[in-house]
N, C-alpha and C positions, 0 to 999 in steps of 0.2 A: 451840822455842817455837811455831812455826806449827802443829805437830802438836797441841800442847796447846790452841791456840785452836780448831782444827778439832774437837777432842774436846768443848770447851765448847759449840760450836754444835750438835754432834750430841746433846748432853745436854739441850738445850732443845727444847720443842715446836716443831712446824713453824711457821716464820714469826716466831718469838719474837725472833730476833737480826737486827735491821735496822741501818741506819746511824743510826737514831734510838735512842739508848740507853734512852730511856724505855720502849720496847717490851720491852727485855731484862729489866727488873726486874719487869715485869707478871706474868710466870709464876712468880715467886718470892715468894709471899705467905704462906708459913708457915715456921716454924723447921725442920721436917722436910725440906721441899723444898730449903731452903738448905743444910742439912747433907748431904743426899744429893749435891747438885751439888759441894759442897766435897770430899767423899770422892773423887769421880771426878777432880777436878782435883789433889787431893793425891797420889793414887796412880793415875795414868793407865794403868799396866800391871798394876794389881791391888795389893792390900795388900802392904807390905814392912815388916817389923819394923825399927824404928830401932836396936835393940840387937843382934840376931843375924842379921838379913837374911832370916828365914823369910818365905815367901809365903802362909802360912795363919794364920787367926785366927778366934776366936769373937767374935760380936757380942754385947755386953752392953747390953741395953736398960734402960728404966726411969729414964733420966736426961734432963736437958735436951738434952744431946748424947750420942750413942752412944759407947760405949767398945769398943775392939778389943783382945782379949787374944790374944797370940801363943800358938799351940799348942805351941811348943817351949820357950820360956824364960818364958812366962807374963807377959811385960812388957805392960802396958796403956798404950794411947795413945788420944787422941781426934783427931777431924778437924782441930782447930785447933792441935794440938801441932806445933811447928816452923814455924808460920806467923806472919804479923804479928799475928794475932788471939790468939795464945797468951797465957794469963793474963787475958784480958778477960772480964768478966761481962756485957758488952753483948750482947744477942741478935744472932744472925747476920742477921736481917732488917734490923736497923738498920745493921749493918756493910755489907751489900750495898747498902742505900740510900745510904750515904755514898760507896761506890765509884761508884755511878751519878752522884751529884751532882758528884764530883770529875772524872768522865770527861766530863761535859757541857761544851759550849762555854763557856769563861769560868770553869769551876770553881765553887767556893763558899767563902764565909768560914766560920770556926768559929762565929761568932754566928748566921749564917743556918742552918747545919747543926744547931746546938743546938735551934733552934725547930722545924726540919723533923722531926727524929726524936725529940724529947722527951728530951734529955739535958742535963747541965750544960755550961757553956761549956768547962770543963776537959776533960771527956770528949770533946767534939767536937773540940777543939784537938788532943788526943792522938791521936784516930783519924786525923785529916787528916795529921798529921805522921808517923805510922807509915806511912801510905800513901805519903807523899812520900819517906820513907826507902827504901821498896821501889823507888820510881821511880829514886832516885839510885843505888842499887846496880845496877839494870839498866842505867842510863846508863853507868856505869863499865865494864861488860862489853861494851858495844856501841861499837866504835870506827869512825871514819870511814874509808871505803874509796874507791878510785877517784880521780877528779879532785876535789881539795879546794880550795876557795877560803876564804881567811881574811881577815877584816877586823875592825875594832874599833868600839865605840861607847862611850858613857858613861852611867852611871846617876847621877842626882843627885836630891835631893828637889825638891819644887816650889819652885824658887828662880830668881832671875833668871840669865840666861845670862852667863857670864864669858868674856871673850875672851883671857884671859891664856894664855901658853904653859905656865904652870905649873898643876898640878892643885890645885883647892881640896880641903881635907881632907874635905869632904862629897861629893865626886865620886869615882866609882870606875870605872875602865876595865873594859870587858867585851869579851872576844874571841868572835867569831862564826865558827864553822867550818861549812862548807856543802859537802856532797859531792853530785856529780851524775853522771849517765851521760854517755856520749860525745855524745848528742844533746841534752844540756842538761836532762834530766829530773831533778828533785830526788830525792835518796835519803834524806838525813838531815841534821839540823842539831844543833849543840851551842852552848849559850850559857854561857860560863864567865867569871865575875867574877874579875879578877886581884887576888890578895891582895897589897896593898902596905901597908907600915907608914905611919903618919901622917907620919913624917919624910921619906918619899920622895914628892915632889910631881911626879914625872915621869909621863908617860903610858906607853902600851905601848912596849916596845922589842924588840930582837932576842932577848934572853934569854926574854922572855915568850912570844914566838912559838915558840921552840925547845922550851920546856917544854910548851906546848900540843900541839905536834906529837908529842912523845915520849909524852905521856900519853893523848891522845885520837885518834890516827891510827894505822892499821895500818902495818906496815913497807912494804907495797906501795902505800900511798897516794901520790898524786902532787900535791903542792901546786902548782897551776897559776897561782894568783894570790894574792899577799899584799899587801893594801892597808891599811896602818895609818897613823895620824896624825890628830890632832884636826881639822886644817884640810884634810884630804884631801877632795876633792870627792865627795859622796855617789854620783855616777854611777859611780865606780870601785869602789864597795862593793856588790856584787850582793846580798849577804845582809842588808844593813843594814835594809831595810824590815821583815823579820821581827823584828829586834831592837827597832825603834821601836814596833811593835805590841805586843811583849811588855812593853816599858817602860810604854807607855800603860796596858795591862791591870794591871800591878803597881801603878801609882799610883792609878788610878781604882777598882779593885776592893778594894784593901787599904789605900789611903792611905799607902803606904810601909811597907817591912819593914826591920827591923834587919838589919845586915850578917850577924849570926850565922846567921840562917835563910834569908837571901835566895837563896843558891845553890839551895836546894831548890825555890824557886818558879821560878827559871829552868829547872831540870830538868823541873818539872811542865809548864810551857808547851811546852818542846821535845818532851816525851813525846807530848802531844796532836798536835802538828804532825807528828811523825815517823809516828804512826799514820795520819794523813791521807795523808802521802806514800806509805805502803805499802799503803793501801787497807784497813787493819785496823779492826775495831770497837774503839774505845777502851775501852769498858766491859769487853768480854771479855778484852782484853789486860791490863787492870789487875787484873781478878779473878784471872787466872792468876798474876800477880806476887804477889798476896796469898797464894795457896796455895803458892807456891814459895819465898818469901822468908823469911828467918829472923826470929825474934822480936826486937823492939826494945822496951825498957822506957822508961817516962816519965823515969827518971833519966838515961838515955842521951840523950834528946832535949833535956833542959835543961842538961846538963853542958857 
């Protein structure tokens, strides 16, 4: 992944990729420039046929997006084939602008994006959720390593605080996994909402912790601190401030999200935070994901 990000930076003009993602999109102001960059990200080691694996192709011009025809099997493919943009008629310039908007601090709502790039609300919503799906797939591949601290928080709508030991059906526990180096430097964070049926009014328990460790931590990870419990003092939950900020962002930016899609927003927030921990450019890292992630349809998003 880091090699691909380095390739992205090399593909941009000098000084185009800075910590400010607004500078990154400035050099991509035409469909041809976006397509050329996407080709380099799609095939970082040169063209490779999806059908036969041949490394040579003819370029077929005269279309909105170029086609590449394999010299061996004659299979034709475009730069967006096999990416999150496959099947989309939205210009690449608008896609790249959406990537920039999602990468910026705080992200963007579908309503604001629709106004920004001049598309319908449905198109903007679909683009953002396709990008979030790519983020979720990347999050599943990246597991916590090293020393891991686990604590919990709670997501609830803007409602009065309840002091009951039992969970309100409108409240949902969230596990926060936080890995760090031996000197305490943060490496990565995961925010995972615990799926519980409405009939189960308990908070997080040992089984939830075990499932989290199995799914999101490497085998060599060392859980050095597990601090769960609704009434556990916040000072014992080192990663809790990150979750509280994520919860505030979710409420204020979007006014609350239905449970069906909420995990994608937790992953989006963690994605930006992890890029910050690693010193990566969020825009370039997200653009690489777009080029390397498989297609997602609207039906898959709403099903």
